[in-house]
C-alpha positions in Angstrom: 48.0 -11.7 37.2 46.6 -8.3 37.7 48.1 -7.1 34.5 46.4 -10.0 32.5 43.1 -9.2 34.3 43.4 -5.6 33.5 44.2 -6.3 29.9 41.1 -8.6 29.7 38.9 -5.9 31.3 40.2 -3.3 28.9 39.7 -5.6 25.9 36.2 -6.3 26.9 35.5 -2.6 27.4 36.9 -1.9 24.0 34.6 -4.5 22.4 31.6 -3.2 24.2 32.4 0.3 23.2 32.8 -0.7 19.6 29.5 -2.6 19.7 27.8 0.4 21.2 29.3 2.5 18.5 27.9 0.2 15.8 24.5 0.2 17.4 24.3 3.9 17.8 25.4 4.3 14.2 22.0 3.0 12.9 20.1 5.7 11.1 16.5 6.2 12.4 13.7 6.0 9.8 10.0 6.4 10.6 7.9 4.6 8.1 4.1 5.3 8.0 1.7 2.7 6.6 -1.5 4.2 5.1 -3.9 2.1 7.1 -4.2 -0.3 10.0 -1.7 -3.2 10.2 -2.7 -6.2 8.1 -1.3 -8.8 5.8 -1.0 -6.4 2.9 1.4 -4.3 4.9 3.7 -7.3 5.4 7.0 -6.1 3.8 7.9 -3.5 6.4 7.2 -5.9 9.3 9.1 -8.7 7.5 12.1 -6.4 7.0 12.2 -5.4 10.6 11.8 -9.0 11.9 14.3 -10.5 9.5 16.9 -7.9 10.2 16.9 -6.6 6.6 16.7 -3.0 7.7 19.2 -3.4 10.6 21.6 -5.1 8.3 21.4 -1.9 6.1 22.2 0.2 9.2 18.7 1.4 9.7 16.6 1.6 12.9 13.0 1.5 11.5 10.0 2.6 13.4 6.5 1.8 12.0 3.8 4.4 12.4 0.1 4.0 11.4 -1.6 6.6 9.2 -5.3 7.2 8.5 -5.4 7.0 4.7 -3.0 8.0 1.9 -3.7 11.7 2.3 -2.7 11.5 5.9 0.6 9.9 5.0 1.3 12.8 2.5 0.5 15.3 5.2 2.7 13.6 7.8 5.6 13.4 5.4 5.2 17.1 4.4 5.3 18.2 8.0 8.2 15.9 9.0 6.2 13.6 11.2 7.4 10.7 9.1 10.3 10.0 6.8 8.9 7.5 4.3 5.4 6.1 3.9 3.1 4.1 1.7 -0.1 5.3 0.0 -2.2 5.4 -3.1 -0.3 7.4 -5.8 -3.5 9.3 -6.7 -3.5 10.9 -3.2 0.1 12.2 -3.7 -0.6 13.5 -7.3 -3.7 15.3 -6.0 -1.8 16.9 -3.1 1.1 18.0 -5.3 -1.3 19.4 -7.9 -3.6 21.3 -5.5 -1.4 22.0 -2.5 2.1 21.8 -3.8 2.9 19.2 -1.2 6.6 18.8 -0.7 6.7 15.1 -1.3 7.6 12.6 -4.0 6.8 9.1 -5.0 10.0 7.1 -5.2 8.9 3.5 -5.7 5.8 1.8 -7.1 4.3 -1.2 -5.2 1.0 -1.9 -7.0 1.4 -1.7 -10.7 -2.3 -2.5 -11.1 -5.1 -0.7 -9.3 -6.5 -2.7 -6.4 -10.1 -1.5 -6.6 -12.8 -4.1 -7.3 -16.4 -5.1 -7.1 -17.1 -7.9 -4.7 -20.2 -9.9 -5.4 -21.6 -13.5 -5.3 -22.3 -15.9 -8.1 -26.0 -15.7 -7.6 -26.2 -11.8 -7.8 -26.6 -11.6 -11.5 -23.5 -9.5 -11.8 -21.2 -11.2 -14.4 -19.5 -8.1 -15.6 -19.1 -4.5 -14.5 -22.0 -3.2 -16.6 -24.4 -5.6 -14.7 -24.2 -3.3 -11.6 -26.9 -1.1 -13.3 -30.0 -1.4 -11.2 -28.2 -3.0 -8.4 -27.6 -2.0 -4.8 -23.9 -1.5 -4.0 -22.3 -0.8 -0.6 -19.0 1.0 -0.1 -17.0 2.3 2.8 -17.9 5.9 3.6 -14.4 7.3 3.2 -13.0 4.9 0.6 -10.8 6.5 -2.1 -12.5 4.3 -4.6 -15.7 6.3 -4.3 -14.1 9.3 -6.1 -13.2 7.4 -9.3 -16.2 5.0 -9.2 -18.5 7.2 -11.4 -15.8 7.6 -14.0 -15.2 3.8 -14.1 -18.9 3.3 -14.6 -19.1 5.9 -17.4 -16.1 4.4 -19.1 -18.0 1.2 -19.3 -21.3 2.7 -20.5 -23.1 2.7 -17.2 -25.0 5.7 -15.9 -23.8 6.2 -12.2 -27.3 7.2 -11.2 -28.6 3.8 -12.2 -26.6 2.2 -9.3 -27.9 2.5 -5.7 -24.8 3.3 -3.8 -24.9 2.9 0.0 -22.0 4.2 2.2 -21.4 2.2 5.4 -18.8 1.4 7.9 -16.0 -0.8 6.4 -16.8 -3.6 8.9 -20.3 -3.9 7.6 -19.4 -4.7 4.0 -18.8 -8.4 4.2 -21.9 -9.2 6.4 -24.1 -7.1 4.1 -23.0 -9.0 1.0 -23.2 -12.3 2.7 -26.8 -11.7 4.0 -28.0 -10.3 0.7 -28.6 -6.8 1.9 -26.6 -5.6 -1.1 -25.8 -7.1 -4.5 -22.1 -6.0 -4.4 -19.5 -4.0 -2.5 -16.6 -1.9 -3.5 -13.3 -3.0 -1.9 -9.6 -3.4 -2.6 -8.6 -6.9 -3.7 -6.3 -7.1 -0.7 -9.3 -7.5 1.7 -10.9 -10.4 -0.2 -9.8 -13.0 2.4 -11.8 -11.2 5.0 -15.0 -12.1 3.1 -14.3 -15.9 3.1 -15.8 -16.5 6.6 -19.1 -14.6 6.1 -19.5 -16.1 2.6 -19.0 -19.7 3.9 -21.4 -19.2 6.7 -24.0 -17.9 4.3 -23.3 -20.8 1.8 -22.5 -18.3 -0.9 -19.7 -18.2 -3.5 -17.6 -15.1 -3.7 -16.7 -13.4 -6.9 -14.5 -10.4 -7.6 -14.4 -8.0 -10.6 -11.2 -6.0 -10.6 -11.6 -2.6 -12.1 -8.2 -3.0 -13.8 -9.9 -5.4 -16.1 -12.4 -2.7 -17.1 -10.0 0.1 -18.1 -9.0 1.5 -14.8 -5.2 1.5 -15.4 -2.5 3.2 -13.5 -0.3 2.9 -10.4 -1.9 2.2 -7.0 0.0 1.8 -3.7 3.5 3.4 -3.8 6.3 4.5 -1.6 6.5 8.3 -0.8 9.0 10.5 0.9 9.4 14.1 1.7 11.5 16.6 -0.4 13.5 17.2 2.8 14.4 13.5 3.1 15.5 13.5 -0.5 17.7 16.6 -0.1 19.0 16.1 3.4 19.3 12.3 3.8 19.5 10.8 0.3 21.9 8.0 1.3 19.7 6.9 4.1 16.7 6.9 1.8 18.5 4.9 -0.8 19.5 2.2 1.8 15.9 2.1 3.0 14.4 1.6 -0.4 16.9 -1.1 -1.4 16.1 -2.9 1.9 12.4 -2.4 1.4 12.6 -3.9 -2.1 14.5 -6.8 -0.7 12.0 -7.4 2.1 9.2 -7.3 -0.5 10.8 -9.8 -2.8 11.6 -12.1 0.1 8.1 -11.8 1.6 6.6 -12.7 -1.8 8.5 -16.0 -1.7 7.6 -16.5 2.0 3.9 -15.6 2.6 3.5 -17.5 5.8 6.7 -16.0 7.1 5.5 -12.6 6.1 2.3 -13.1 8.1 4.2 -14.4 11.1 6.3 -11.2 11.1 3.2 -9.1 11.2 1.8 -11.2 14.0 4.9 -10.8 16.1 4.6 -7.0 16.0 0.8 -6.8 15.9 -0.4 -9.7 18.2 -4.1 -8.9 17.7 -4.2 -9.8 14.0 -5.2 -13.3 12.8 -2.1 -14.8 11.2 -3.9 -17.1 8.7 -5.9 -14.2 7.4 -2.8 -12.0 7.2 -1.1 -14.7 5.0 -4.1 -14.7 2.7 -4.2 -10.9 2.5 -0.6 -10.8 1.6 -1.1 -13.5 -1.1 -4.0 -11.4 -2.5 -1.6 -8.4 -2.8 1.0 -10.2 -4.8 -0.8 -10.1 -8.2 -1.0 -6.3 -7.8 2.8 -6.2 -7.6 3.9 -9.1 -9.8 2.1 -8.9 -13.1 2.6 -8.2 -16.8 3.3 -4.5 -16.0 6.0 -5.1 -13.4 7.6 -7.8 -15.4 7.9 -5.4 -18.4 9.1 -2.3 -16.5 10.7 -3.8 -13.4 9.8 -3.8 -9.8 9.4 -0.2 -8.4 9.6 1.6 -11.7 7.4 4.4 -12.9 6.7 4.0 -16.6 6.0 7.5 -18.1 2.8 6.6 -20.1 1.3 4.6 -17.2 2.2 7.5 -14.9 0.3 9.9 -17.2 -2.7 7.5 -17.2 -2.7 7.5 -13.4 -2.8 11.3 -13.4 -5.5 11.4 -16.0 -7.8 9.5 -13.8 -7.0 11.7 -10.8 -7.5 14.9 -12.8 -10.9 13.8 -14.1 -12.1 12.6 -10.7 -11.1 15.9 -9.1 -12.3 18.2 -11.8 -8.7 19.4 -12.5 -7.3 20.5 -15.8 -5.0 17.9 -17.4 -2.2 20.4 -17.4 -2.6 21.3 -13.7 0.3 18.9 -13.0 3.1 17.3 -14.9 3.1 13.9 -13.1 6.8 13.6 -13.7 7.3 16.4 -11.2 5.8 14.2 -8.5 8.1 11.3 -8.8 11.9 10.7 -8.3 13.3 7.6 -9.9 16.9 8.1 -8.9 16.9 6.0 -5.7 16.4 2.6 -7.3 19.1 2.9 -9.9 
């Protein structure tokens, strides 16, 4: 009897030890999002909640950055392993500071920047902003390229009255008619629905991608150290992230619910709409032609061209190919 009991105890101990070994074998990865948690950040939360990362042997921790440049800095200093951010910020950092980081996967194959306005503003096309009052967030990355987009469309930037405000003031200002338009990313359009409805106004968006602003937007970055020291872990992470993104695209409500579980203060319905607004930036004619995650050489050059012009850098200050690594999605 004691022998059987002892065997049972030993068997149970062996199982527990094996389970503990599997659990401890999970590789830690710190992923930094470029801004506050919201529906547009859904894939990383979806991947965690659905066990996509754990199935890949990864223990993912989500950190919150304060802009794309902050993500590049944190990666360069080892404070994060992988992160998301606007590709323009990485290209600039590599060109001017030789930041030890690379872009390894595209997310937005169309730029997310847009003009938000109302149907009664008189703004039917981008050129119509001449003589209008436009509000923008004080530290928005869109502000840097804004004059170039205007000039490319035959508009003198000085003809537009640009007002820099707190991001939270943009929707109320547009709804109450304090400004004729605002500068935003398409991903935040759902947040304007409430104020527009209360003011009995009809919302309208003019994406800059329809006015010549081409190139890659949000992308996945990592450090040179991660590439050289933990390449196999990075590959597993990117494959899992891609899977999580594809699944979240098919399941917007589930994607929003995943964010809600981990960030209780968000509004789940708004998060779902934010994620839906993000999908056209990822699934479009560009991604269908080149494939999800790919960096097409000519579009990469176009992205750098906008960055160089906006920063007053020489076109040959950087070979944009040196800032990307395509090997982990093959």
